[in-house]
N, C-alpha and C positions, 0 to 999 in steps of 0.2 A: 293268690294272695288277695284278700279283700280289704286288708287294712295294714298300714305300716306307720308307726309313730316313733320318731327318734328324739329323745330328750337329751340334748347335749349337756345341759346343766347337771342332770342327775346321772348321766352316762348310762341310760337305759334304752332298750329297744323293745317295742311291743309289736307283735304281728298277729294277724288272724288269717287263718287259711281255711278254705273250703276244700275238703278232700273228697275225691270221687268215691262213692260208695258209703260215705259217712253221713249221718243225719244231722250231726252238730259240727260246727266249725271247731278247729283246733286253735287255741290261743296260746301264745308263748311270750314270755318276758325274759329278756336277756339283761342281766344285772352287771353293773360296773365294767362296762367295756373299755378296752384300751387298744390303741393301735400301735403296732410295732413294725418297723421296716428291717428286714433281714436279707442281705444279699440282693437288694433291689426289688424284693417282693414285699408286699404289704399284708400283714396279718391282723386279724381282730381276735381278741381274747376276752372271755367273759369269766367273772368270778362264779356265776351260777346261772342256770337256766331253769325256769319254772313254767310248766305247761298246765293246760286244763285237763290233762289225762293223768290220773294217778299212776298208772302202770308205766307211763313214759317218764314221769318224775323219779320213779324207782330205778329205771333202767339207765337213764342218762349219766348219772355219776359213775356208773360202772363201765360204760363204754366210752365216755368222754370225761375222764377225771379232771382234765384241764382243757375246757373247750376252746379250741383255736382253729381258725379257718383262714385260708388265703382269700383275699378280696382283690378285685381289679383296682388298679391305682386310681381310676376315675371315681370310684366309690368313696375313696378317702375324703374327698371334699364335702361329702354329705354328712360325715360323721364328725 
């Protein structure tokens, strides 16, 4: 990861990744995040994910229709 930007006001996360074997970095924007605690675990959910790769933008809604990931509790304070 070469860049991480968390905008708490707009509830957006931007990342830039340098991937091995790729000539250009991958940029991703995660929109309208929200945190939810379920059974003592913290989850982050996004309304949409947009990347700099067209093929990935097509694939993501099919494999992650409701993007949700478990995050360590200590990360919650950053968001």
